[in-house]
C-alpha positions in Angstrom: -82.6 183.1 -142.2 -82.5 181.4 -138.8 -84.9 183.8 -137.2 -87.6 182.5 -139.5 -87.8 179.5 -137.1 -89.1 181.9 -134.5 -91.4 183.9 -136.7 -94.5 183.1 -134.6 -92.8 184.3 -131.4 -91.5 187.4 -133.1 -95.0 188.4 -134.2 -96.4 187.5 -130.7 -94.5 190.4 -129.1 -97.1 193.0 -128.0 -94.5 195.6 -126.8 -96.0 195.3 -123.3 -92.9 196.7 -121.6 -92.4 193.9 -119.1 -89.0 193.2 -120.5 -88.0 196.9 -120.2 -89.1 197.4 -116.6 -89.8 200.7 -114.9 -86.2 201.9 -114.7 -83.0 201.5 -116.7 -81.1 199.6 -114.0 -84.0 197.4 -112.8 -83.9 194.4 -115.1 -82.0 194.4 -118.3 -78.2 194.7 -118.2 -78.1 195.6 -121.9 -80.5 198.5 -121.4 -78.5 199.5 -118.3 -75.4 199.9 -120.5 -76.8 201.2 -123.7 -80.1 203.1 -122.9 -81.6 202.6 -126.4 -85.0 201.2 -127.2 -83.2 198.8 -129.6 -81.2 197.6 -126.6 -84.3 196.0 -125.1 -85.9 192.7 -126.0 -88.9 194.4 -127.6 -86.5 196.6 -129.6 -84.6 193.6 -130.8 -87.8 191.8 -131.7 -88.9 194.9 -133.7 -85.6 194.7 -135.6 -86.2 191.0 -136.2 -89.7 191.7 -137.5 -88.4 194.4 -139.8 -85.8 191.9 -141.2 -88.4 189.3 -141.8 -90.6 191.8 -143.7 -87.7 193.0 -145.8 -87.8 196.5 -144.3 -84.4 196.1 -142.5 -81.3 194.1 -143.1 -78.5 193.0 -140.8 -75.6 195.5 -140.7 -72.4 196.2 -138.8 -74.1 199.2 -137.3 -76.6 196.9 -135.7 -74.0 194.6 -134.1 -73.8 196.3 -130.7 -77.6 195.8 -130.2 -77.4 192.1 -131.1 -74.0 191.2 -129.7 -74.3 193.5 -126.7 -77.0 191.3 -125.2 -75.8 189.4 -122.1 -78.2 186.5 -122.8 -79.1 186.5 -119.1 -82.7 185.6 -119.6 -84.1 188.4 -117.4 -86.4 189.6 -120.2 -87.4 186.0 -120.9 -88.4 185.6 -117.3 -90.7 188.6 -117.5 -92.0 187.5 -120.9 -93.4 184.3 -119.2 -96.1 186.6 -117.9 -97.0 187.7 -121.4 -96.1 186.1 -124.8 -93.5 183.6 -123.4 -91.0 184.4 -126.1 -87.7 182.4 -126.2 -85.6 185.5 -126.1 -82.2 183.9 -125.8 -82.8 181.6 -128.7 -83.9 184.5 -130.9 -80.8 186.4 -130.0 -78.6 183.4 -130.8 -80.4 183.0 -134.2 -79.8 186.7 -135.0 -76.1 186.3 -134.3 -75.9 183.2 -136.4 -77.6 185.1 -139.2 -74.8 187.7 -139.0 -72.3 184.9 -139.6 -74.3 183.1 -142.3 -74.7 186.4 -144.3 -71.0 187.3 -143.9 -71.6 190.4 -141.9 -68.7 191.4 -139.6 -69.3 190.6 -135.9 -67.4 192.4 -133.1 -63.7 191.8 -133.7 -63.1 190.5 -130.1 -65.7 187.9 -130.7 -64.1 186.7 -133.9 -60.7 186.6 -132.1 -62.1 184.5 -129.3 -63.4 181.9 -131.7 -60.1 181.8 -133.6 -58.3 181.3 -130.3 -60.5 178.4 -129.3 -60.2 176.8 -132.7 -56.4 177.1 -132.6 -55.6 176.3 -128.9 -58.7 174.5 -127.6 -59.4 177.1 -124.9 -60.3 180.8 -124.7 -56.9 181.8 -123.2 -54.7 180.4 -126.0 -52.8 178.2 -123.5 -51.3 174.8 -124.4 -53.1 171.6 -123.5 -50.5 171.0 -120.7 -51.4 174.3 -119.1 -55.1 173.5 -119.5 -54.5 170.5 -117.1 -51.8 172.0 -114.9 -54.3 172.7 -112.0 -54.8 168.9 -111.6 -51.1 168.1 -110.8 -50.8 165.7 -107.9 -54.5 165.0 -107.8 -55.5 161.3 -108.3 -58.1 160.5 -110.9 -59.5 157.1 -111.8 -58.9 156.5 -115.5 -61.6 153.9 -115.6 -64.2 155.9 -113.6 -67.5 156.4 -115.4 -67.9 159.9 -113.9 -66.0 162.6 -115.7 -65.0 165.9 -114.0 -65.0 168.6 -116.7 -63.9 172.0 -115.3 -64.0 174.1 -118.5 -61.7 177.0 -119.5 -62.2 179.5 -116.6 -62.0 176.9 -113.8 -58.8 175.4 -115.4 -57.0 178.7 -116.2 -58.1 181.4 -113.8 -59.3 179.5 -110.7 -56.8 176.7 -110.4 -56.8 176.7 -106.6 -60.6 176.8 -106.3 -60.9 174.0 -108.8 -58.5 171.8 -106.8 -60.4 172.5 -103.6 -63.7 171.5 -105.4 -62.2 168.2 -106.6 -60.6 167.5 -103.2 -64.0 168.1 -101.6 -65.8 165.8 -103.9 -63.2 163.1 -103.5 -63.3 163.4 -99.7 -67.1 162.8 -100.1 -66.4 159.5 -101.9 -66.7 160.6 -105.6 -64.4 158.7 -108.0 -63.7 161.0 -110.9 -62.2 160.7 -114.3 -60.4 163.5 -116.1 -59.5 164.2 -119.7 -56.1 165.7 -118.9 -54.3 167.0 -122.0 -57.3 165.9 -124.1 -59.6 168.5 -122.6 -60.9 171.2 -124.9 -63.4 174.1 -124.6 -67.0 173.0 -124.6 -67.9 175.2 -127.6 -69.9 177.9 -125.9 -67.9 180.7 -127.6 -69.1 179.3 -131.0 -72.8 179.6 -130.5 -72.7 182.8 -128.7 -70.9 184.3 -131.7 -73.1 182.6 -134.3 -70.5 180.0 -135.4 -72.9 177.1 -135.7 -70.8 174.9 -137.9 -67.8 175.0 -135.5 -70.3 174.3 -132.6 -71.6 171.1 -134.3 -68.1 169.8 -135.0 -67.1 170.4 -131.4 -70.2 168.7 -130.0 -69.8 165.6 -132.3 -66.1 165.2 -131.4 -66.6 165.6 -127.7 -69.6 163.2 -127.5 -67.7 160.5 -129.5 -64.7 160.8 -127.2 -66.8 160.3 -124.1 -68.6 157.4 -125.6 -65.3 155.7 -126.3 -64.2 156.3 -122.7 -67.5 154.7 -121.4 -68.5 157.9 -119.5 -72.0 157.8 -118.2 -72.0 161.1 -116.1 -70.3 164.5 -116.5 -69.9 166.9 -113.6 -68.9 170.5 -114.2 -68.6 173.6 -112.1 -69.3 175.9 -115.1 -73.0 176.7 -115.9 -72.0 177.4 -119.5 -70.4 174.0 -119.9 -73.3 172.4 -118.1 -75.8 173.9 -120.5 -73.5 173.2 -123.5 -73.4 169.5 -122.8 -77.0 169.2 -121.5 -78.9 171.6 -123.9 -76.8 172.8 -126.8 -75.3 169.5 -127.8 -78.7 167.7 -128.2 -80.0 170.6 -130.3 -76.9 170.7 -132.5 -76.7 166.9 -133.0 -80.5 166.2 -133.0 -80.2 163.4 -130.4 -80.2 162.8 -126.7 -76.8 162.6 -124.9 -75.6 159.1 -123.9 -74.5 160.5 -120.6 -75.9 162.5 -117.7 -74.7 166.0 -117.0 -74.8 167.6 -113.6 -73.7 170.9 -112.2 -71.6 171.0 -109.0 -74.4 172.8 -107.2 -76.4 169.6 -107.3 -73.4 167.5 -106.2 -72.7 169.7 -103.2 -76.4 169.5 -102.3 -76.2 165.7 -102.4 -73.1 165.7 -100.2 -75.0 167.8 -97.6 -78.2 165.9 -97.8 -76.6 162.5 -97.7 -74.2 163.6 -95.0 -71.1 162.5 -96.9 -69.0 165.0 -95.1 -68.9 166.1 -91.5 -68.8 169.8 -90.8 -66.7 170.6 -87.8 -65.5 174.1 -88.5 -67.7 177.1 -88.0 -67.6 179.7 -90.8 -68.8 182.6 -88.7 -69.6 184.8 -91.6 -72.6 186.7 -93.0 -72.9 185.4 -96.6 -75.0 186.5 -99.6 -75.5 184.4 -102.8 -75.5 185.5 -106.4 -77.6 183.4 -108.7 -75.8 182.6 -112.0 -78.1 183.3 -114.9 -77.3 180.1 -116.7 -78.3 177.7 -113.9 -80.8 180.2 -112.4 -83.2 181.7 -114.8 -82.2 179.5 -117.7 -82.5 176.2 -115.8 -84.4 177.2 -112.6 -81.7 175.8 -110.3 -82.0 178.1 -107.3 -82.2 175.9 -104.2 -79.2 173.6 -104.2 -76.6 176.3 -103.3 -78.9 177.8 -100.7 -79.5 174.3 -99.1 -75.7 173.9 -98.9 -75.2 177.3 -97.3 -78.0 176.6 -94.8 -76.3 173.4 -93.7 -72.9 174.9 -92.9 -72.2 175.9 -89.3 -71.8 179.6 -88.7 -73.2 180.8 -92.0 -75.9 183.5 -91.9 -77.4 183.8 -95.4 -78.6 187.3 -96.3 -80.4 187.6 -99.7 -79.7 190.5 -102.0 -82.7 192.5 -103.0 -82.6 191.1 -106.5 -82.4 187.3 -106.2 -83.5 184.0 -107.8 -85.4 184.7 -111.0 -85.0 188.5 -110.5 -81.3 188.4 -109.9 -79.3 191.0 -111.8 -76.7 189.6 -114.2 -73.0 189.7 -113.1 -72.1 191.1 -116.5 -70.1 188.1 -117.7 -72.6 186.5 -120.1 -73.3 186.4 -123.8 -69.7 187.0 -124.7 -70.1 190.7 -123.7 -67.1 190.4 -121.3 -65.0 189.8 -124.4 -66.7 192.0 -126.9 -67.8 195.0 -124.8 -65.7 194.9 -121.7 -66.8 198.4 -120.5 -70.4 197.3 -120.5 -69.5 194.1 -118.6 -67.7 196.0 -115.9 -70.5 198.5 -115.5 -73.0 195.7 -114.9 -70.6 194.0 -112.4 -70.3 197.2 -110.4 -74.1 197.6 -110.3 -74.4 194.1 -109.0 -71.8 194.7 -106.4 -74.0 197.5 -105.2 -76.6 194.9 -104.3 -74.0 193.0 -102.3 -72.9 196.1 -100.4 -76.5 196.8 -99.3 -76.6 193.4 -97.6 -73.7 194.2 -95.3 -72.6 190.6 -95.8 -69.0 189.6 -95.2 -68.7 187.3 -98.3 -70.2 187.3 -101.7 -70.6 183.7 -102.9 -71.7 182.2 -106.1 -71.2 178.9 -108.0 -70.1 179.9 -111.4 -66.5 180.7 -112.5 -67.6 183.5 -114.9 -69.7 185.1 -112.3 -66.9 184.9 -109.8 -64.4 186.5 -112.1 -66.7 189.3 -113.2 -68.0 190.1 -109.7 -64.4 190.2 -108.5 -63.8 192.8 -111.2 -66.9 194.5 -110.0 -65.3 194.9 -106.5 -62.4 196.7 -108.2 -64.7 199.0 -110.1 -66.6 199.8 -106.9 -63.3 200.3 -105.1 -64.2 198.0 -102.2 -62.2 195.2 -100.6 -64.4 192.1 -100.6 -64.0 188.3 -101.1 -65.9 186.6 -103.9 -65.9 182.9 -103.2 -67.3 179.7 -104.5 -69.9 177.7 -102.4 -67.6 174.7 -102.6 -64.8 176.6 -100.8 -67.2 177.2 -97.9 -68.0 173.5 -97.8 -64.3 172.7 -97.8 -63.6 175.0 -94.9 -66.5 173.6 -92.9 -65.3 170.1 -93.5 -61.7 171.0 -92.5 -60.3 170.2 -96.0 -58.8 173.7 -96.3 -57.8 176.4 -93.8 -60.3 179.1 -92.8 -57.8 181.8 -94.0 -59.2 181.5 -97.6 -62.3 183.3 -96.4 -60.4 186.5 -95.4 -60.6 189.6 -97.6 -56.8 189.9 -97.8 -56.3 186.3 -99.0 -54.8 185.8 -102.4 -55.2 182.4 -104.1 -52.0 180.6 -105.0 -52.8 180.5 -108.7 
């Protein structure tokens, strides 16, 4: 069993309650949606220990506890003060054990994997549709820097992705693009325990980039960023032959190196949601805030839960696909934090967060604009019109 690799960590859990918190809605989004002891980290660790000792076995009845985790790392952050357990890795191992032992996982998770295997993306679109957002944009086919948008940015945020690329190009970045060759990074595989498919994807992707001579990959998706920068090296047992950067770092460089001039005042109160995958799981908190602080007319107001204590958007760990009601409930809770700030705009720098928080505004029955940090940069630089910031604006997707 894959959890045997984490046996020492599993037995290190002292059930200290840090991962649980003092209230159901304080820290853990899984506990917030399920309310069971087995829905907490310490509960899942107890299950893992029982399995290691032969007192329990994986079962379909256990699936919601294991696959209902958002993998947001909030419990892991608290556990740094105690046993420092790699909670996300243990959850991934438990999911892989499900698959290895032939136990049925949530049906929607299986369908997502099948969709990616068949079509190359999570939306079952053709390769041509996968690249449609990039029509009329000029890419350099011999450029050593690859722009890799990922599924959500390509299929659900076409206008925003175009704005991001136009902003980077205006700042002097020469970008390559895979076009019809682009496929999903593979994140759906390891969050559903399909390790073999994940390895195949990683190997194919890396070989393709090596043949292209790519030495840097830029992506707006934290899941894609971690896939290429963390998961691929683990799966393949080797360092990547290229550098991987998230767009938050690129936008920070544009600001710090004054690659764009900001002439348009935003004139908005803005709050920022920390994506779990570049926040807690990679400790990238400052780049987006430095960008927002450099834009004229932006007043940044922090939500009460921010940085390492930020509440999940509800879109992580495959829960959006497998347990949509749980996902929407968490998104609505996070929108409550936004409402308390009285900010005009809710901004983030993750397509999954942007989608789920937008769904959260519907659940909360409020009219609010959820926007990417790059869009604010583009407005300040005069690349796009200020109208995209308004609540009643609908992207031309």
